[in-house]
N, C-alpha and C positions, 0 to 999 in steps of 0.2 A: 558417644562420639567425640573425638579429642577436636581442639583447634584447628587443626592443620585438616584433618578430616572435612571438617564443616566447612572451612573456607573452600576447598576442592568441590566439594557439593553445591555450594552457593549459586553459582555459574548455571550450571545445570537446573538447579533449582526454577531460577528466573528466568530460563530460557522454556520451561515448561509453563510456568506461571503465566507469562507475557503470550506465549506464543499459543496455548491452546485457545484462551479466552479470542485471543485476536481472530483465530480461524471459524468462531464462532459468527462474527459478525459479517458471514457470509448468508448464513443461515438468518439470521437476524436481517439481513437486506431485504431476503424473500418472504418474512413476515410484515416488515415494514410497506408492503405493496399490497397484502392481501385485503385491505378495504377498499382499494382503488384511488387511493391519496395519489396527489400529482406527484411525480419524480422530483420535479424542481423545488416543492414544496418541502420535501423529505428531504433533499440535500441542504436545503436553507436551514433548517431546523439541526440539522448535522453541524454546518458551520457555525451557527450561534453557540450551540452548548460547546464546541469547541473553544472555540475564543474566547466564552465567559469562562470556561473553566481553567484555560492556561492564563488569562489573565490574573484570575484569581489567584493560581499557583505563583506565578510571578510575583505578585506582590507581596506573597510570603517569604519570595526570595530577596526583596527589595528591589527587583527590576520591573514592575506593572506597566512603566511607558516605556514603550518602545520607541527606536528613534522614527523620525517622520520626516526627515529630508526627501527632495524629490526621488535621487538615488534609492534610499531604502523603499519607499512607497511604489516605485518601479519593479524594483525585487520582489516586494511582498504581493504587487499585483499578478505579475508572471508566475510566481510559485503557486498564487492561490489559483490561477487557472489551471494550471498543469498540475497540480499536486492535490486538487480540490473538487473544482466548480466541473470538471472535464471528466475525470474517471468515478466521482459518485454518481453524477448524473447518469453517465452512459452505465453503471452495473444499475441504478435503479431501474431505468427504463428497459435492459435487459433481464431484469429479474423474474417479468411473467412470463420468459420464454426460454430459460435454461435453469439449469441445476443448480444448487450451491456448490457441488462438486466441482464443475466447470468452472464458476466464477474463481473458487478457490483456485484452481490449477494455472487461471489465467495469470496471477501472481509470479509463479515462479518464472514467466517470460520476462520480468521487468530488467533482472540483473544481464538478460542475453541482448536486450532492446538497448540498455546503456553501454553495454560494450559495442555494441554496433554502431551508435551513434558517435561513441567518441572516436573509434576507428576509422569513419568517414570523415571527421573532422580534426584528425589528426592528433588527436588526446592521447591515443594507445597506439602503441607498436602491433604489428602483427604476430601474432603467436598461436601456431599448429593448434596445442591443445583449447582454446576459447575460441578458437575459430570454429574447432571441432564439437565445441560443446555448443555451439549456436547452431551449427549443422543439425543436430539432436533436437535441440528446441524445436527447430523447424520441422522436422521429421514429424516431432509428436503433433504438432498443431495439424499436418496434413492427415494424420490416423483419427483425428478428433472429427474434422470437418470434412472430409472427402467419402469417406464409406458410409454408405445409406445407415448402416444398422449401428454406428459408433453411439448414436445421439437418442433418445425416446422420440425425439421427433426430427425427423429426417430434414426439415425446414430449417431447423434451428442452427444451421451450421453458419449463416448470415450473420445471426447475432452473436455467434461465438467469434467472429471475424471483426465485428465492433465492441465487444470488448477486450480484445487483444489493442484494438485503439485506444480504447480507455485506460487500460493497465498500464500501456507503454507511452501515455503521458507523464506517467511517473518518470520515465525515462527520460523523456526531453526536461522534466524537472532535475532529476539528477546533473544533467551537462550543464543545466544554467547554473545551479548551484556552485557547482565546481569550478566555473568559469568567474561568477561575479559574486559571489555572496560578499558583504561588508565585513571586512575584518573587525567591526566593532559590536557583533552580535552573535550570540549562542543560539544553541537547538531551539530553546523553549522561547525565545524571543523571538526568533525566525519564525517557529510555527505559531505564535499568536498573532504575528503580525499579517500572516498568510491568510489565517483562519477569519481574523476581522477584515481583510481588503475582500476575501472571497464574501463574507457575509454582504457587505456594503453592492457588491456586484452584482449579487444573485437576487436580492431583494427587488431592486426595480424591475429585471426581468422576470422573475416570478410574479409579480404583480399583474406584469403586462400579458401573460400567457393566462392568468386566471388561475394560479398555480398555490394560491397561501393555503395552506394547512391550519386550521384552528383546532387544537387537541381537544378531544372529548373528556369530559370530567363525568363520574370518577376515569382516570385514565384506563386504556384497555390494553388488549395487548399489543395492537399495533403502536402505541405512544411508548408503553414500555422497549420494544425492539428499536425504536429510534434512541431515547433514552441510551438503552444498553449499548448501543452501537458508540454513541458519543463520549461515552463514561470508558468503554473498553479501548477505543482508539488511543485516548487521552493518558491512560493509566498504562498499557501497553506499551505505547510509546517511551514513556518517561522509564518504564524496568529496562526498554531496549538502549538506551542513553545509558543506564547504570550499569548492563552488561557490558556496554563497549568501554565503558571506563574501568572496569573490573578486570576484564580479560581479553580487551583487545577488538577491533572491527572484523577480523578474521573467525575468531569463535562467534561472534555475535553472529555473523551473517548466515549461521548454521538456522537461525530465525525462519527462515525461509522455507526450509525442508518442515519445521514442526506447522507454520501457519499453513503450509499446503495441504498436508497430513491431517492435520487437525478440522480445517474446514471441509474436505470430503468426509471424515467421519462424523460431524455435527450433521451434514445434509443427510446421509445414511440414518443416523439415529432421530433426530427430530421429523425429517418428511420419510421415511425409509427408501429412499435413494437407491437404485439398484445402476449399475453402469455395466456396459458392454466388456467385453474382452478387447475391443480395439483401445477404449477409455483406461485401462489399466496397463495395459503395454504404453500408451503415452506418457501415463504416469511414472513408468519406470524410465521412458528415455529423458524425459522433462529434469528428473533428479539427476540422472547422471550427466544432463547438459548443463544444470545449475552446479554440481559439483565440478567441471571443467571450465567453466566460463569466470568463476572467483578469481579474482587477482592473488597472485603470490603474497604471503605475507609481507615481504619486503617493498610491496608494491601499494600498499592497502592505506589509507587514511581514514580517521573518523568521519563519517557523515555529519553533515549540516541538519536533513531533515531526512527522514526515513520513513518507509511504509511497508509493510507486510511484504517479504521475499526482498527486499531491497538488498544492493551490494552495490555499491556507488566507485564511481572511477576515483583513482586517486585525486586528492584535494591541490595536488601542485600546480600553480599556476604555469600557462605555456611559457613563461621564460626561464622556467627552473626555480623561481623561489617559493615556498611556504607562504 
């Protein structure tokens, strides 16, 4: 393989190396609650692992201290709530009621929710193509929640709607980042700050609800699942940022397809999950909607923080400045 071919293949390799394990985090979520540990305690360990890993990583980059002015702390706090505490807690509470494939499919709604919020706030203009994509996403959700045969447990439709609230907390975070991100912090500093603040916020809440989880030693499969989620999230996020730098945010946005499909595949392989025709039809519509709702190349800007399936709004300020 010559250097030209290798350079063309590298972005696709990163897409798979980051996206396939990222999709596995939904299956690991189901494993992490098998023992009945409190979801808040598991969420807390996720934020601890993420914060420590990112602070260490940033130390090697020479940025181990992140700014802690009032403005920065407020920014980390809001991002920590919307981007970590709310979605992770909801996913873990819901893991006992839905399949890994359903958790995976919910991530595809994040770009649609981001566009809808941005449009309502006047940050995005009306585009028929993207509105159609949003409509397809809504139709896909209806196909999962309305028919009685769409889910193994017909009563689980309530949890699907709750999961969508968790997934689209990411949408709110995306909008907040686009409008209020400080100019002096990069993605990894932002993520370290939000993980650290999420840990500080979750600690008293977890203790108040008697949700502290003490790891078993020697480590059991539940502990390894929690560690795996933390490591994969940090690793895949780093590769995602690298992919944006190499190939641009439009190419990197394809991570949403890889993570969603990989998450469904991991659920089928690890748990033998089977899905109805309604689910597969919803997946097709969701992928079509995801393709349509993405901004065009000349509208897109690199994300400050991202999650599986994210495709952020343009980070141009409302006044038109960058």
